[in-house]
C-alpha positions in Angstrom: 31.8 -143.0 20.6 28.5 -141.6 21.9 25.7 -140.3 19.7 26.6 -136.7 20.7 30.3 -137.3 19.8 29.5 -138.2 16.2 30.1 -135.6 13.4 26.7 -134.5 12.4 26.3 -133.6 8.7 25.5 -130.0 8.0 24.7 -128.3 4.7 25.8 -124.7 4.4 24.6 -122.6 1.5 26.2 -119.1 1.2 28.9 -116.8 0.1 32.6 -117.2 -0.2 34.9 -114.1 -0.6 38.5 -113.1 -0.5 38.8 -110.4 2.2 41.3 -107.5 2.1 41.7 -106.6 5.8 43.2 -103.2 6.6 44.0 -102.1 10.1 43.5 -98.4 10.6 43.5 -96.0 13.6 40.0 -94.9 12.5 37.9 -94.8 9.4 38.8 -91.8 7.2 36.3 -89.0 6.6 35.4 -87.8 3.2 38.4 -86.4 1.4 40.8 -87.6 4.2 43.8 -89.9 3.6 45.1 -92.0 6.4 48.1 -94.2 6.8 47.1 -97.8 7.7 49.1 -100.1 9.9 49.0 -103.3 8.0 46.9 -105.2 5.5 46.4 -108.9 4.6 44.3 -111.1 2.3 42.2 -113.5 4.3 39.5 -116.1 3.2 36.0 -114.9 4.1 32.4 -114.7 3.1 29.6 -115.4 5.5 28.8 -118.8 4.1 32.4 -119.9 4.0 33.0 -118.5 7.4 30.1 -120.5 8.9 31.2 -123.6 7.1 34.7 -123.4 8.4 33.5 -122.5 11.9 31.2 -125.5 11.9 33.9 -127.8 10.6 36.3 -126.7 13.4 33.5 -127.5 15.9 33.4 -131.1 14.6 30.5 -130.9 12.1 30.7 -132.8 8.8 30.1 -129.9 6.4 29.1 -129.7 2.8 29.3 -126.3 1.2 27.2 -124.9 -1.6 28.3 -121.7 -3.3 29.9 -120.2 -6.4 33.4 -118.8 -7.1 34.9 -117.2 -10.2 37.4 -119.0 -12.5 40.3 -117.0 -11.0 43.2 -117.3 -8.6 41.1 -116.1 -5.6 38.5 -118.8 -6.3 41.0 -121.6 -6.5 42.7 -120.5 -3.3 39.4 -120.2 -1.4 38.3 -123.7 -2.6 41.6 -125.1 -1.4 41.2 -123.4 2.0 37.8 -125.0 2.5 39.1 -128.4 1.5 41.9 -128.1 4.0 39.3 -127.7 6.7 37.7 -131.1 5.6 34.7 -129.4 4.0 33.1 -131.2 1.0 33.3 -128.8 -2.0 31.6 -130.9 -4.7 28.8 -128.3 -4.8 31.2 -125.3 -4.9 30.8 -124.4 -8.5 33.0 -122.1 -10.8 31.5 -119.4 -12.9 33.6 -118.1 -15.9 31.4 -115.0 -16.3 32.0 -113.5 -12.8 34.9 -112.7 -10.5 35.2 -114.4 -7.1 33.5 -112.4 -4.3 35.7 -109.8 -2.7 35.4 -107.7 0.5 37.3 -104.7 1.8 37.3 -104.7 5.6 38.5 -101.7 7.6 39.4 -102.5 11.2 39.6 -99.6 13.7 41.8 -99.6 16.8 38.9 -100.6 19.1 38.1 -103.7 17.0 35.1 -102.3 15.2 35.0 -102.8 11.5 33.5 -101.4 8.3 32.9 -103.7 5.4 32.3 -103.2 1.7 31.4 -106.4 -0.3 31.6 -107.0 -4.0 29.5 -110.1 -4.3 30.7 -111.3 -7.7 30.1 -114.9 -8.4 28.1 -115.3 -5.2 25.1 -113.7 -7.0 25.4 -116.1 -10.0 24.1 -119.2 -8.1 21.1 -120.7 -10.0 18.0 -122.3 -8.6 18.5 -125.4 -10.7 21.9 -125.8 -9.2 20.7 -125.8 -5.6 17.8 -128.1 -6.6 20.4 -130.5 -7.9 22.1 -130.5 -4.6 19.0 -131.6 -2.7 18.0 -134.1 -5.4 21.5 -135.6 -5.8 22.4 -136.2 -2.1 22.0 -139.9 -1.1 22.3 -139.0 2.6 20.3 -136.4 4.6 21.7 -133.6 6.6 21.0 -132.7 10.2 20.1 -129.2 9.2 20.6 -126.4 6.6 22.5 -123.2 7.5 22.0 -120.3 5.2 22.6 -116.5 5.1 21.6 -113.5 3.0 24.8 -112.8 1.1 23.4 -114.7 -1.9 20.4 -114.0 -4.2 17.0 -113.7 -2.6 15.6 -116.3 -5.0 18.2 -118.8 -3.8 17.5 -118.2 -0.2 13.8 -118.8 -0.8 14.5 -121.9 -3.0 16.8 -123.4 -0.4 14.2 -122.9 2.3 11.5 -124.5 0.1 13.7 -127.5 -0.7 14.7 -128.0 2.9 11.1 -127.9 4.1 10.2 -130.6 1.5 12.8 -132.8 3.2 11.8 -131.8 6.7 15.2 -130.4 7.4 15.6 -127.7 10.2 16.6 -124.4 8.6 18.9 -121.9 10.5 19.0 -118.5 8.9 21.7 -116.0 9.8 19.7 -112.9 8.7 22.6 -110.9 7.4 23.6 -108.9 5.6 20.2 -107.2 5.6 18.4 -107.4 2.2 15.3 -106.1 0.6 13.5 -109.4 1.3 10.0 -110.3 2.1 10.6 -112.1 5.3 7.1 -113.4 5.5 8.0 -115.8 2.7 10.6 -117.5 5.0 8.0 -119.5 7.0 9.2 -122.8 8.4 12.5 -121.7 9.9 13.8 -123.4 12.9 15.9 -120.4 14.0 16.3 -116.9 12.6 19.4 -115.1 14.0 20.0 -111.5 13.0 22.2 -109.0 14.8 20.9 -105.7 16.3 21.1 -103.7 13.0 19.5 -106.5 11.0 16.8 -106.9 13.7 15.9 -103.2 13.5 15.8 -103.4 9.7 13.4 -106.3 9.8 11.2 -105.3 12.7 11.6 -101.5 13.0 12.6 -101.9 16.6 16.0 -100.7 17.9 17.5 -103.0 20.5 18.7 -100.5 23.0 18.1 -102.9 25.9 16.8 -106.3 26.7 13.2 -105.2 26.8 13.5 -103.8 23.2 15.2 -107.1 22.1 12.3 -109.1 23.6 9.8 -107.0 21.7 11.8 -107.3 18.5 12.2 -111.1 18.9 8.5 -111.6 19.3 7.9 -109.6 16.1 10.6 -111.6 14.3 8.9 -114.9 15.0 5.5 -113.5 14.0 6.9 -112.2 10.7 8.9 -115.3 9.7 6.9 -118.0 11.6 10.2 -119.2 12.9 10.3 -121.6 15.8 13.0 -119.6 17.6 14.5 -116.1 17.2 18.1 -115.5 18.5 19.2 -111.9 18.3 22.9 -111.4 18.5 23.7 -108.5 20.8 27.4 -108.3 20.4 29.4 -108.1 23.7 26.0 -108.0 25.6 25.3 -111.6 24.6 22.1 -112.8 22.9 18.3 -112.8 23.3 16.4 -116.1 22.7 12.7 -116.2 21.9 10.7 -119.4 21.9 7.6 -118.9 19.8 5.8 -122.1 20.9 6.3 -121.2 24.6 6.0 -117.5 24.1 9.1 -117.3 26.3 12.1 -115.0 26.0 15.5 -115.6 27.7 18.5 -113.3 27.8 21.9 -114.9 27.8 24.8 -112.7 28.9 28.0 -112.4 26.8 31.6 -112.9 28.0 33.8 -109.8 28.1 37.1 -110.0 26.2 39.6 -107.6 24.7 38.3 -107.0 21.2 40.8 -107.0 18.3 38.5 -107.5 15.2 34.8 -108.3 15.2 34.9 -109.7 11.7 33.2 -113.1 11.5 32.3 -113.1 15.2 28.6 -113.4 14.3 29.5 -116.3 11.9 31.4 -118.1 14.7 28.3 -117.5 17.0 25.8 -118.9 14.4 27.9 -121.9 13.5 28.6 -122.8 17.2 24.9 -122.3 18.2 23.9 -124.6 15.3 26.5 -127.3 16.1 25.6 -127.4 19.8 21.9 -127.2 19.3 21.9 -130.1 16.8 24.0 -132.1 19.1 22.2 -131.6 22.3 18.8 -130.0 21.5 18.9 -127.3 24.2 19.0 -123.8 22.6 19.9 -121.8 25.8 23.0 -124.0 26.3 23.8 -123.7 22.6 23.7 -119.9 22.8 26.0 -119.9 25.9 28.4 -122.1 23.8 28.0 -119.7 20.9 28.7 -116.7 23.1 32.0 -118.3 24.0 32.9 -119.0 20.3 32.0 -115.4 19.3 34.0 -114.0 22.1 37.1 -115.9 21.1 36.6 -114.8 17.5 36.8 -111.1 18.3 40.2 -111.5 20.0 41.8 -112.4 16.7 42.3 -110.5 13.4 40.6 -111.6 10.2 37.6 -113.8 9.3 38.5 -117.4 9.1 41.8 -117.2 11.0 39.7 -116.0 14.0 37.3 -118.9 14.1 38.0 -121.2 17.1 38.2 -125.0 17.2 36.1 -127.0 19.6 39.1 -127.5 21.9 39.7 -123.8 22.0 36.1 -123.2 23.0 36.3 -125.9 25.7 39.5 -124.3 27.1 37.9 -120.8 27.2 34.9 -122.3 29.0 37.0 -124.2 31.6 39.4 -121.3 32.2 36.5 -119.0 33.1 34.7 -121.6 35.2 31.6 -121.5 33.1 29.0 -124.2 33.1 27.7 -125.2 29.7 26.1 -128.5 29.1 28.2 -130.8 26.9 31.4 -128.8 27.3 
């Protein structure tokens, strides 16, 4: 086994939800009632999605989060364990329900999401401090998102910096957060909407994305910014080299865009940690995200490493390490 083939340890801190996914011809207007086509309950939550995606891409994942003492929480914990994810830091809170999301998927694959955070917002600073203090082995990096309390995001970043761990922040969903406090990030990766909320710049084209990415790294003092542009691909900005690079996406027939960004972030993280080349990692992440939108639901849509390799080979793409 080569060094690159080893399962690198990754710490994921974030949310875990039960998703109610409803397929609709379109989102109803105010006062309008529509007949849906189908519904299903699917494991989700940005943190759990990223943990599952990373595990399916051959990372050794430890997950930190909080569930309620209810049936949804027990089921979600079992789902994570079935993926080989370590859940010793997935705590149960008797005072809150497990996080829940209602996801409305339109005929063209676009979605509208309403999240009830529940126990995700009950994580305590001393609990994440115990994670970093109690782990005998280090992680290759920490992956975090904003679907948990602001205080926890800041505390995780502080603790990771103390241990010189690279921090990858999926900057969603957008929060009322002072992003200047997030100094020391390795990568910040928002989507277009989140980028506009942070920088005030609408990413109508690549030039706009370049301007926004430059502002992102100045605000957060991040080493890299990677703006997810959906089907258009992604824009990388290297702060040290003051160098942007646009990476095109791969066109597919979209079914449901839920968790595509999570697939992208986890794939980018896994490939970057394994090979150290961000542009190649983003090409790999574009493939993982493209695969995710071709399937319904959050975690059911997340591809395995073999599925990404098949996608790359069938399309004749050249991505280092694949």
